[in-house]
Each structure stands twice: as structure tokens, then as C-alpha cells.
C-alpha positions as CSV (number, residue, x, y, z in Angstrom):
1,M,-138.8,-5.9,6.8
2,S,-135.0,-7.6,7.5
3,I,-134.3,-7.8,11.7
4,F,-130.6,-7.7,10.9
5,S,-128.9,-4.4,9.6
6,S,-126.9,-6.2,7.1
7,P,-126.3,-9.4,5.1
8,E,-122.9,-9.3,7.0
9,I,-124.6,-9.2,10.5
10,R,-126.9,-11.8,9.4
11,R,-124.3,-14.3,8.2
12,E,-122.1,-13.1,11.9
13,F,-125.3,-14.5,13.4
14,I,-125.9,-17.7,11.8
15,I,-122.2,-18.4,12.1
16,G,-122.4,-17.9,16.0
17,I,-125.1,-20.7,16.2
18,T,-123.4,-23.2,14.2
19,E,-120.4,-22.8,16.3
20,I,-122.5,-23.1,19.4
21,L,-124.2,-25.9,18.1
22,A,-121.0,-27.8,16.6
23,Q,-119.8,-27.1,20.4
24,I,-123.0,-28.9,22.0
25,Y,-122.7,-31.8,19.8
26,K,-119.0,-31.7,19.7
27,V,-118.7,-31.6,15.8
28,S,-115.1,-30.5,15.0
29,D,-115.2,-31.5,11.0
30,D,-115.3,-28.4,8.8
31,S,-117.8,-30.4,6.4
32,L,-120.4,-30.8,8.9
33,K,-120.2,-27.2,10.6
34,L,-120.4,-26.0,6.9
35,S,-123.8,-28.8,6.6
36,I,-125.1,-27.1,9.7
37,F,-124.8,-23.6,8.2
38,N,-126.1,-24.4,5.0
39,E,-128.9,-25.7,6.8
40,L,-129.5,-22.5,8.5
41,N,-128.9,-20.1,5.8
42,P,-131.8,-20.1,3.9
43,L,-133.9,-20.0,7.0
44,S,-135.9,-16.5,7.8
45,D,-135.2,-14.2,10.1
46,E,-137.8,-15.1,12.4
47,E,-136.6,-19.0,12.1
48,L,-133.3,-17.8,12.7
49,I,-134.2,-15.5,16.2
50,A,-136.5,-18.8,17.2
51,K,-133.5,-21.0,16.8
52,K,-131.2,-19.2,19.0
53,D,-133.9,-19.1,21.4
54,L,-133.8,-22.7,21.5
55,V,-130.0,-22.6,22.0
56,E,-130.3,-20.6,24.7
57,R,-133.1,-22.5,26.4
58,Y,-131.1,-25.5,25.7
59,L,-128.1,-24.4,27.2
60,E,-129.9,-22.1,30.5
61,E,-131.4,-26.1,31.4
62,T,-128.4,-27.8,30.8
63,I,-126.5,-25.3,33.2
64,Q,-129.4,-25.7,35.8
65,L,-129.3,-29.4,35.5
66,T,-125.4,-29.3,36.0
67,Q,-125.9,-26.8,39.1
68,T,-128.5,-29.0,40.5
69,Y,-126.2,-32.3,40.2
70,M,-122.6,-30.5,41.2
71,N,-124.7,-29.1,44.5
72,K,-126.0,-32.8,45.1
73,M,-122.2,-34.1,44.4
74,V,-121.1,-31.4,47.0
75,R,-123.9,-32.3,49.5
76,A,-123.0,-35.9,49.1
77,E,-119.2,-35.5,49.6
78,N,-119.5,-32.9,52.8
79,E,-121.6,-35.6,54.7
80,Y,-119.0,-38.1,54.0
81,K,-116.6,-35.8,55.6
82,E,-119.0,-34.9,58.3
83,E,-119.2,-38.9,58.8
84,E,-115.5,-39.3,58.9
85,E,-114.7,-36.8,61.3
86,R,-117.5,-38.4,63.5
87,K,-115.6,-41.7,63.0
88,K,-112.1,-40.5,64.2
89,E,-113.8,-38.2,67.1
90,T,-115.5,-41.5,68.6
91,S,-112.4,-44.0,67.7
92,F,-109.9,-41.5,70.0
93,V,-112.8,-41.6,73.1
94,F,-111.2,-44.3,75.9
């Protein structure tokens, strides 16, 4: 039994995974995208869902990693600004 309700839905699902992978790996060449699509197409429905889960997990981890480093950058910037403010305040003391 198919997980997807129709062959068109399955095809659109594969196109979606293909586009996401193409964006992740910065693939703009249509022949390479077609190659990705052709690699995914013969997979079973269960294998496609597993691939989707892997892509989702990768994106979640990437977002978390990016957020962690963004937080570190903001914290370092804030510390730098605070230090600069302290220097300004102490330089005006007579």
C-alpha cells in the first residue's frame, strides 16, 4: 500500500526533497537536480519518508548550530560595547 494518495503527490514530494537538497548543497544546474530526482524516484515510499526525516533533522541541527553561534556573536558584541562604554566613562573622570 502506498503512503502517498496518488502518483502526482509522490512526484511532488520527491520534487520538494530535490529542491531542498539542491538549496542545501547550492546546486543550480538543472541536470544535477534531475540526477537527484532520478536517485530519489525509485526509492520506496518508506525510504522517501526516511530521507525527508534526515533532511528535516539536518535542517533542525543547522538552525540550532546557527542560533548558538549567533548568540555567541551577540554576547561578544555586547561585551565589547560594554567595555567601550566603561572606557569612555573612566576617561572622563578628572
